[in-house]
Structures are given as C-alpha cells and as structure tokens.
C-alpha positions in Angstrom: 3.9 91.2 -22.4 6.2 88.7 -20.6 9.2 87.7 -22.5 9.3 84.0 -24.5 12.3 82.6 -22.6 12.8 79.2 -21.8 11.0 78.4 -18.2 13.0 75.6 -16.3 10.1 73.5 -14.1 13.1 71.8 -12.6 14.2 75.2 -11.2 11.4 76.5 -9.7 10.4 75.3 -6.2 8.1 72.5 -5.4 4.9 73.9 -5.0 4.0 72.4 -1.1 0.2 71.2 -0.8 -1.4 71.4 2.5 -2.4 67.5 2.2 0.6 65.9 1.4 1.7 63.9 4.0 -2.2 62.3 4.6 -2.0 61.5 0.7 1.5 60.0 0.6 1.0 57.4 3.2 -2.2 56.1 2.4 -0.5 55.8 -1.5 2.0 53.7 0.6 -0.4 51.4 2.6 -2.8 50.6 -0.8 0.7 49.8 -2.7 1.6 47.7 0.3 -1.6 46.3 0.3 -2.1 45.5 -4.0 1.5 44.4 -4.3 2.1 42.2 -0.7 6.0 41.8 -0.2 7.5 43.8 -3.3 9.8 46.1 -3.3 9.9 48.0 -6.7 5.9 50.0 -5.9 7.0 50.2 -2.3 10.5 52.7 -3.8 8.7 54.2 -6.7 6.4 55.6 -3.6 9.9 56.8 -1.8 11.0 58.6 -5.3 7.5 60.2 -5.4 7.8 61.0 -2.3 11.6 62.6 -2.4 10.3 64.3 -6.0 7.7 66.2 -3.4 9.8 67.0 -0.4 13.3 68.1 -2.4 14.7 70.1 -5.2 14.2 68.4 -8.6 18.5 67.4 -8.8 18.5 66.0 -5.4 15.3 64.2 -6.4 16.3 62.4 -9.3 19.9 61.4 -7.3 17.1 59.9 -5.4 15.7 57.5 -8.2 18.9 57.1 -9.1 20.2 55.3 -5.7 16.4 53.5 -5.3 16.9 52.5 -8.9 20.7 50.6 -8.3 18.7 49.3 -5.2 16.6 47.4 -7.2 18.7 46.3 -9.6 21.4 43.9 -7.6 17.9 43.1 -5.6 16.6 39.5 -5.3 13.6 40.2 -6.1 15.2 41.4 -10.0 16.9 38.5 -10.1 13.7 36.1 -9.4 11.5 38.4 -11.8 14.4 38.6 -14.5 14.7 34.8 -14.0 10.5 34.1 -14.6 10.5 36.2 -17.8 12.8 34.1 -19.2 11.4 30.2 -17.7 8.0 31.3 -19.2 9.6 32.0 -22.7 12.0 28.9 -22.4 8.6 26.5 -21.5 7.4 26.7 -25.0 10.7 24.9 -26.4 9.4 21.6 -25.1 9.9 18.0 -25.6 9.6 14.2 -24.5 11.4 11.6 -23.2 10.0 9.4 -27.0 11.7 12.6 -28.6 8.5 14.5 -29.8 9.7 18.5 -29.6 8.1 21.8 -30.3 10.6 22.1 -33.4 9.4 19.2 -35.6 5.2 19.2 -34.3 2.7 21.3 -36.3 -0.4 21.9 -34.6 -3.9 21.6 -36.0 -5.9 24.5 -36.5 -8.9 25.0 -34.2 -11.5 26.8 -35.0 -14.4 26.0 -32.8 -14.4 24.8 -29.9 -16.8 23.0 -27.6 -16.8 22.4 -23.7 -18.4 19.8 -21.5 -19.9 20.5 -18.4 -20.6 24.1 -17.2 -19.6 24.3 -13.2 -16.9 26.4 -12.3 -14.6 25.4 -14.1 -16.4 25.5 -17.5 -17.4 28.4 -17.0 -14.1 30.3 -17.0 -12.9 28.2 -19.8 -15.7 29.0 -22.1 -14.7 32.5 -20.9 -11.6 32.2 -21.9 -12.3 30.9 -25.1 -14.9 33.4 -26.0 -12.4 36.1 -24.9 -10.1 34.6 -27.4 -12.3 34.4 -30.2 -12.8 31.0 -31.1 -16.3 30.1 -31.4 -17.6 27.5 -28.1 -20.9 25.3 -27.9 -21.2 24.8 -24.5 -22.7 21.7 -23.6 -24.4 20.3 -20.0 -26.4 17.0 -19.1 -30.0 18.5 -18.4 -31.7 21.9 -19.2 -31.8 22.4 -16.2 -28.0 22.7 -15.5 -27.7 24.4 -18.9 -29.6 27.4 -17.8 -27.4 27.8 -14.6 -24.5 27.3 -16.4 -25.7 29.9 -18.9 -26.5 32.7 -16.9 -23.2 32.4 -14.8 -21.1 32.4 -18.1 -22.7 35.5 -19.6 -22.3 37.1 -16.4 -18.5 35.9 -16.0 -18.6 37.7 -20.0 -20.9 41.0 -19.6 -17.7 41.7 -16.6 -14.5 40.6 -18.7 -16.6 43.0 -21.5 -16.0 46.0 -18.8 -12.3 45.4 -18.7 -11.9 45.7 -22.2 -10.9 48.7 -24.4 -13.7 47.3 -26.8 -16.5 46.6 -24.3 -19.1 44.3 -24.8 -19.4 44.6 -28.4 -16.1 43.2 -29.0 -17.2 40.4 -27.2 -20.2 40.1 -29.8 -22.1 38.0 -26.6 -25.7 37.0 -27.6 -24.3 36.0 -31.1 -24.9 32.0 -31.4 -22.5 31.6 -33.7 -19.3 32.1 -31.5 -21.8 31.1 -28.6 -23.8 28.2 -28.6 -24.9 26.4 -25.7 -26.7 22.8 -25.8 -27.4 19.8 -24.0 -27.5 17.7 -27.8 -24.3 15.7 -28.2 -24.5 15.5 -31.8 -23.9 19.4 -32.0 -20.1 18.5 -31.2 -19.8 16.5 -34.9 -18.1 19.9 -36.6 -16.1 20.6 -33.7 -12.1 20.9 -34.0 -11.3 20.5 -30.0 -13.5 19.7 -27.1 -12.5 19.6 -23.5 -14.3 18.1 -21.1 -14.6 20.1 -17.8 -17.0 17.6 -15.7 -15.7 16.8 -12.1 -13.1 14.9 -10.7 -15.2 11.2 -11.4 -12.9 8.2 -13.8 -16.4 6.4 -14.9 -17.9 9.4 -15.7 -15.0 10.9 -17.5 -15.1 7.3 -19.5 -17.9 7.5 -20.2 -17.9 11.3 -21.8 -15.0 10.2 -23.9 -16.6 6.9 -24.8 -19.6 9.0 -26.0 -16.9 11.6 -27.9 -14.9 9.1 -29.7 -18.1 8.3 -31.7 -19.8 12.0 -32.3 -16.2 13.5 -33.1 -14.7 14.0 -36.6 -11.8 11.8 -36.7 -9.1 14.3 -36.2 -10.7 16.5 -33.6 -8.4 16.7 -30.1 -10.3 15.4 -26.9 -9.0 17.5 -24.3 -9.8 16.5 -20.2 -9.6 19.4 -17.4 -8.8 16.6 -15.1 -6.4 18.3 -12.2 -5.1 14.6 -10.9 -7.1 11.4 -13.0 -4.8 9.6 -15.0 -4.7 10.7 -18.7 -4.1 6.7 -20.4 -7.3 5.7 -18.6 -9.5 7.6 -19.8 -8.3 7.5 -23.2 -8.9 4.3 -22.9 -12.3 4.9 -23.6 -12.0 5.8 -27.0 -10.7 4.9 -30.6 -8.4 7.4 -30.5 -6.2 7.7 -27.8 -3.1 9.4 -30.0 -5.7 12.6 -29.6 -6.8 12.7 -26.0 -4.6 14.9 -23.6 -5.0 16.7 -19.9 -5.8 20.6 -20.2 -5.2 21.6 -16.5 -7.1 25.3 -16.0 -6.6 26.3 -12.6 -9.3 28.2 -11.1 -10.8 31.2 -11.6 -9.9 30.0 -15.2 -10.5 32.9 -16.8 -8.1 34.8 -15.3 -5.1 32.1 -13.9 -2.5 32.2 -16.5 -0.9 29.1 -16.4 -2.6 26.0 -18.3 -0.7 22.3 -17.3 -0.4 20.3 -20.5 -0.1 16.9 -19.6 0.9 14.0 -22.6 -0.5 10.6 -22.3 1.1 7.3 -23.1 -0.3 7.4 -26.5 -0.5 11.0 -27.4 1.0 12.1 -30.9 3.4 15.0 -30.8 0.9 16.5 -33.1 -1.7 17.1 -30.4 0.8 18.7 -27.3 1.5 21.2 -30.3 -2.0 22.1 -30.8 -2.7 22.0 -27.3 0.1 24.3 -27.0 -1.1 26.4 -29.6 -4.4 26.8 -28.0 -2.8 28.0 -24.2 -1.0 30.9 -26.7 -4.5 31.7 -28.6 -5.8 31.9 -24.8 -2.8 34.2 -23.8 -1.8 31.7 -20.9 1.4 30.4 -20.1 1.3 26.5 -21.1 3.3 23.7 -19.8 3.9 20.4 -20.9 4.6 17.1 -18.4 4.0 14.0 -17.9 1.4 11.9 -16.9 1.3 10.9 -12.7 -1.6 11.4 -10.1 -1.4 15.4 -9.8 0.9 15.9 -12.5 2.7 19.0 -11.6 0.2 21.6 -10.1 -1.4 19.5 -7.8 1.1 17.3 -7.0 3.4 20.3 -5.6 0.1 21.0 -3.6 -0.3 18.4 -2.1 2.1 17.9 0.2 2.3 21.9 0.6 -1.4 21.7 1.5 -0.9 18.7 3.8 1.9 19.7 6.2 -0.2 23.3 6.3 -2.9 21.1 7.7 -1.2 19.1 10.1 0.2 22.8 11.6 -3.4 22.8 12.5 -3.1 19.8 14.2 -0.4 20.5 16.2 -1.3 23.5 17.4 -2.2 26.6 15.0 -4.8 27.8 13.4 -5.9 28.4 9.8 -5.3 32.4 9.9 -2.2 32.2 11.2 -0.6 30.0 8.4 -2.3 31.4 6.1 -0.8 34.9 7.5 2.7 33.5 7.3 2.6 32.8 4.1 0.9 35.5 2.6 3.7 38.2 4.2 5.6 35.7 2.9 4.7 36.6 -0.3 2.2 34.3 -1.4 -1.3 35.8 -2.9 -3.3 33.4 -1.1 -2.7 31.0 2.3 -2.9 27.8 1.8 -6.6 27.8 3.6 -7.4 30.5 1.6 -7.2 28.5 -1.7 -9.0 25.6 -0.4 -11.8 27.8 0.5 -11.8 29.3 -2.9 -11.5 26.5 -4.9 -13.5 23.7 -2.8 -13.1 21.7 0.3 -15.2 18.8 -1.7 -13.1 18.6 -4.8 -10.3 16.8 -2.7 -12.6 15.1 0.0 -14.4 13.5 -3.6 -11.0 12.9 -5.0 -9.8 10.4 -2.0 -13.0 9.3 -1.8 -11.9 7.6 -5.2 -8.9 6.8 -4.1 -10.0 4.7 -0.7 -8.4 7.3 1.9 -11.9 8.4 3.5 -15.3 7.2 3.3 -17.7 3.7 2.9 -14.3 2.5 0.3 -11.6 2.7 3.1 -11.1 -0.5 4.7 -12.3 -1.5 8.3 -9.3 -0.9 10.8 -7.8 2.0 9.5 -6.3 4.2 11.8 -7.6 7.3 12.4 -4.1 9.4 10.9 -2.4 6.8 8.8 -2.5 5.6 6.0 -0.4 4.0 3.5 2.4 3.3 6.5 2.4 7.7 5.9 0.9 10.1 8.5 -2.6 11.7 7.1 -4.8 14.2 8.7 -8.9 13.4 8.7 -9.3 16.8 9.3 -10.2 18.0 5.7 -12.9 15.0 5.9 -14.2 15.6 9.1 -15.5 19.6 7.4 -16.6 17.8 4.4 -18.9 15.5 6.2 -20.0 18.7 8.0 -21.3 20.8 5.1 -18.5 23.0 4.9 -17.1 22.8 1.7 -15.9 26.6 1.6 -17.0 29.5 0.2 -19.7 28.3 -2.3 -21.5 27.2 1.0 -20.8 30.0 3.4 -17.7 28.0 5.7 -15.0 25.6 5.4 -11.7 26.7 7.0 -13.0 30.0 7.3 -16.3 31.5 7.8 -18.6 33.9 5.1 -20.8 36.5 5.2 -23.0 34.0 3.3 -23.0 31.1 0.9 -20.8 32.4 -1.8 -19.5 35.4 -0.1 -15.9 36.4 -0.7 -14.7 37.6 2.9 -12.8 35.5 5.3 -13.4 35.7 9.0 -11.6 33.4 11.3 -14.3 31.1 12.8 -14.6 30.2 16.7 -16.7 27.1 16.0 -13.5 25.7 14.1 -11.2 26.6 17.0 -13.2 24.7 19.4 -13.8 22.0 16.7 -9.9 21.8 16.1 -9.1 21.6 20.4 -12.2 19.0 20.9 -10.0 17.0 17.8 -6.9 17.2 19.4 -8.2 16.0 23.1 -9.6 13.1 21.1 -6.5 12.2 19.6 -4.3 12.7 22.4 -2.0 15.3 20.3 0.5 17.0 22.2 0.7 20.9 20.6 3.5 23.4 21.2 4.1 27.1 19.8 4.1 27.4 16.2 6.4 30.5 15.3 6.1 31.6 11.4 9.6 30.1 10.6 8.5 26.4 11.2 5.2 27.3 8.6 7.5 28.6 6.3 9.9 25.7 6.5 7.6 23.2 6.5 5.5 24.4 3.7 7.7 25.7 1.4 10.7 22.3 1.8 7.9 19.7 1.1 7.0 21.7 -1.9 10.6 22.3 -2.9 11.1 18.6 -2.1 8.4 17.5 -4.4 9.5 19.2 -7.2 12.4 17.7 -6.9 11.2 14.3 -6.9 8.6 15.2 -10.2 12.3 16.5 -11.8 13.5 12.8 -10.7 11.5 11.1 -12.3 11.3 12.6 -15.3 7.6 14.0 -15.3 9.3 17.6 -15.6 12.0 18.1 -18.4 13.7 20.8 -16.8 13.1 23.0 -13.8 11.4 26.1 -15.5 9.0 23.9 -16.2 7.7 23.3 -12.3 9.0 26.8 -11.3 
C-alpha cells in the first residue's frame, strides 16, 4: 500500500555494520600485500571507507579528490608509458634494414618443443593454451614420462583458471599434444623451440639434427638465455631460419618473450616469431645478439651488486626486502632460488669463470681484472641450487618448497667467508642497496642502447 514514488538511495542514511572497521582494516592489509608499492588499490580502499562513513555526496567528493591525486601521480604516468611502450615494440626494426612494415610472417599451424625441463614444460603449456598443436620431445622414455606428468599437471591447473575449463584445452587429444622420443616426428612441424639446458655443444648437435629432419621452411628457435645465436645457427644448413625465442620462467605465466635475431636471420623469421608472441598473448621484443641479450645482460650486474652487498655485510633477506619494498615483485635472491642457482653456475663454468677450466692461480675474487664474487659458485658446490633442492640463498620447507625462510647456516657461512678473505663489513642501509642494484641495472641498459642491441629505450623498459 505504499506509493511507488522514486526512492533516492543516495539520500538514505548509510547503514552501520558491526564489523565494518575490522573488515576494512583486513582488506587494506590484503591489498597492500597483493599490490606492493601501488598507490591506486590503496586509494580505492580509502574511497570505499569514505562511502561507509560519510553521506553520499561527501563520499563522492572524497572519491573525486582521490582520483585527482592519482591522475597527476608519477605512477599513472609510468603506467601510461608502459602501456604505449608495449605497443611501440610491435614496430620492430633491425640495423640491417628489416622491419615490421615489410616482413611477412609464415603461418605456424604446428609446433614442437625439445626438452621438458622447467622451461620446456611452460612453453608446451603456452602453445597448448594458444590452440597450436604441439609435439613434445625428450631424449629418453624416463625423462619423457616425468615431463609428461609435469605438463599435464600444469595444463590441468591452467584449465581450472579458464572459463570453459578442461573442455576448452582438450588435454588428452593426441592431435593437440603428442609426447615422443622420436626425432623423425618433427619432419612436418612449422616451428621448433629447443629448450634443453645451456650447453653450446648440445644445442649445436640438436640444431644439426633439426636441419636434417625438419622441412625446409620450418623455423628453428632456441630458448637460450645467453648463448650466441650465430654459433648455434652455424650447425645448420639454414641459418636464415634460426632465431632466439627466450622465454622467462615460468614460461606459461611471464608475458615477456625476447626475440633475438642472428647475423643471417631472415626478416620473415623475425616476423614469424613476433606473430607467435602475439598468438601466445606475450609481448615480443626484438633484440640483437650479444652475451645475455637484453633481459639477462641487464640482470647480471644487478644480481652481481646484490652479491657484493652480501660480501660487505648485508644479508639476502635484507637486500630482497629493500628491492621488494621499492616495488619489485621478487628480490634478486628469491628470484635466483626460484630460477635455480645451477643455471648460472653451468653458464659460468662454460665461460671458464669457475670450475675445472678456471686458469690456475686466478685470484678468488677477480676475473679479467674485474671484481668477482665466488659466493654463488660456493653455494652450488654445496649442492644448494635453490627451491628445487630445498636450500639456496634461503632454506625451504622441502625440496621444491616455495616458502623462503632466512637460513642461519648461510649467515654463519657468510661471516666465515668474510673472515677468510679479510673483508671489512660496514652498515648497509636501504638507500645504498637501491642505488647500487638499480644504477648498475640502468647503466647496463644505456650500454645496450649505445651498442644498438636494442633499437629504442621502450624495448629495454
């Protein structure tokens, strides 16, 4: 029996809820944890709080104030820059005159992945999610079964996140995903991604076989993180079809795909790799060939400074905390533990920086006249490879564990190391950590730009 006049909700009083304060407090803690260092999510919480505490008009006014604050913030400008930079990198060019406007990609209807370690599994998962049929190859049946199990687990997890669920991925259809130890099954694929570990001799052997088995038009990609693309291509009869596709770990999650052209790589091969990046919903960045390319080459001095800070008196958890508070998703030591310390160790052994090929009489803390820290090598010699072994720069609840806790063993190991080498420690504050790690990262970026390895600052960023 009430009249059906308009009822303006904005004029009604805001209802009081008994646990509002606790709820808002918890929400803010959760937001701060999930969006470390980001202004906008925190200010969203403040806007919601204003809506619960003030009349409608006042709440809207407060929201407008907060919005204006964000609009003029450095973070908004940085995000706009990142947005346009991601689009700018699609327009790639090489010093040789090849460019996005004139190069035509080849179609990729089928792909193969060689090696089902951490990287290979993630790459297979990315391809399956992009609806590209995949042949996954391993060296023997034991590795193949282990790899298959890991890939299936990843795909099931991904399927649960997707709207259509497992039906959309069609996991058990051999036409979509085939596991094999037979190289000859790669004879008809349009593109092969090699993802075995960082060993030049092994990669060259694989590429030599690929150029015998694969059809002439097939694109041969290597997921190397640092090795010379030209040297890998020299093992084939088609260097114009060889290109680096460097995925970042975990490959099915990380959006960056570094695309490295060699001296002979054809414009069409670059365009095809860029087209693949787009199909995999990744940001492809075309860069030149040098040791470590762009991603890892910039990481080397950054991680190296972090290790020097440990030598001089800091601890892994202190350095990581400083960089994570600054806004990094993960600090350099937690990152190394996640990626596996043995990866870098293997690479340093190949370069003759450590291990049996190191020249006798080399000073422990110097290489080629530059400062060097043997700390990561010493950890690897102790079998501490990070998460996979349960100990690295941190300790974990078990091998393969995810929760990093500071390790008393490491702390005493560090102090013993400093005594051995007569290193004087000093107090290292957050500012010193940020300056030393970030400036070395930035300076390396300038060097890469100066050498023409990247064609513009957006590519580096």
